[in-house]
KEKE-3310 file (N, C-alpha, C; in steps of 0.2 Angstrom, whole numbers, plus 5000, padded with zeros to 4 digits):
npx = (5012:5009:5009:5006:5011:5015:5029:5033:5027:5034:5047:5045:5042:5054:5063:5058:5061:5075:5078:5075:5086:5103:5116:5130:5148:5161:5172:5166:5157:5167:5174:5163:5161:5173:5173:5162:5166:5177:5170:5163:5159:5159:5170:5170:5163:5146:5140:5132)
npy = (5291:5292:5278:5275:5281:5287:5284:5296:5306:5303:5307:5320:5325:5322:5330:5343:5343:5342:5355:5363:5362:5367:5372:5362:5361:5353:5350:5351:5339:5329:5330:5326:5313:5307:5309:5301:5289:5287:5286:5275:5259:5246:5235:5224:5222:5219:5206:5206)
npz = (4787:4770:4761:4748:4737:4721:4710:4703:4712:4723:4719:4717:4729:4735:4728:4733:4746:4745:4740:4750:4758:4764:4753:4750:4750:4741:4749:4762:4761:4759:4771:4780:4776:4779:4793:4796:4792:4801:4813:4812:4820:4816:4811:4803:4788:4782:4772:4756)
capx = (5015:5005:5013:5003:5014:5018:5036:5033:5026:5039:5053:5044:5043:5062:5066:5056:5065:5082:5078:5076:5093:5108:5121:5136:5154:5164:5176:5162:5155:5173:5175:5158:5162:5179:5170:5157:5171:5181:5165:5160:5161:5160:5177:5169:5157:5141:5140:5125)
capy = (5292:5289:5273:5274:5287:5285:5286:5303:5310:5302:5310:5327:5326:5322:5337:5348:5342:5344:5362:5367:5361:5372:5369:5359:5361:5347:5350:5349:5333:5325:5330:5322:5306:5306:5309:5295:5283:5286:5285:5268:5254:5240:5233:5219:5224:5214:5204:5206)
capz = (4781:4765:4757:4741:4733:4714:4709:4701:4717:4728:4716:4717:4736:4737:4726:4737:4752:4744:4738:4757:4761:4762:4748:4753:4746:4740:4755:4767:4760:4760:4778:4783:4774:4783:4800:4797:4791:4807:4818:4811:4824:4813:4807:4798:4784:4781:4765:4754)
cpx = (5011:5010:5011:5005:5016:5025:5037:5032:5031:5045:5052:5045:5051:5065:5064:5060:5073:5083:5078:5082:5098:5113:5127:5142:5156:5169:5172:5159:5161:5174:5170:5159:5168:5177:5166:5162:5175:5177:5163:5163:5162:5166:5175:5163:5153:5142:5133:5123)
cpy = (5288:5284:5272:5280:5284:5287:5293:5307:5309:5307:5318:5329:5327:5328:5343:5348:5344:5352:5366:5366:5366:5369:5367:5359:5354:5345:5348:5342:5328:5325:5326:5315:5303:5305:5302:5288:5281:5284:5278:5263:5248:5239:5228:5220:5218:5212:5204:5200)
cpz = (4776:4760:4750:4736:4726:4714:4708:4708:4723:4726:4717:4725:4738:4734:4730:4743:4751:4742:4744:4760:4759:4757:4752:4748:4746:4747:4761:4767:4761:4768:4782:4782:4778:4791:4801:4797:4798:4813:4818:4816:4821:4809:4802:4795:4783:4773:4763:4750)
residu = (UNK:UNK:UNK:UNK:UNK:UNK:UNK:UNK:UNK:UNK:UNK:UNK:UNK:UNK:UNK:UNK:UNK:UNK:UNK:UNK:UNK:UNK:UNK:UNK:UNK:UNK:UNK:UNK:UNK:UNK:UNK:UNK:UNK:UNK:UNK:UNK:UNK:UNK:UNK:UNK:UNK:UNK:UNK:UNK:UNK:UNK:UNK:UNK)
# end
C-alpha cells in the first residue's frame, strides 16, 4: 500500500470505494449495529 497519499487522494479513493457498495437502509444499519452490540464480548470498555 502506498503510504504517501495526500489527504485529497485518500478522500477520492474512499469515495470510489463507497460508490461501489450497495445502498443500506436505516433499518438495515440499525439491525447491524444491534447484532454487533450483542456479539461484543467485552463487558468493560477501554478508557481512552
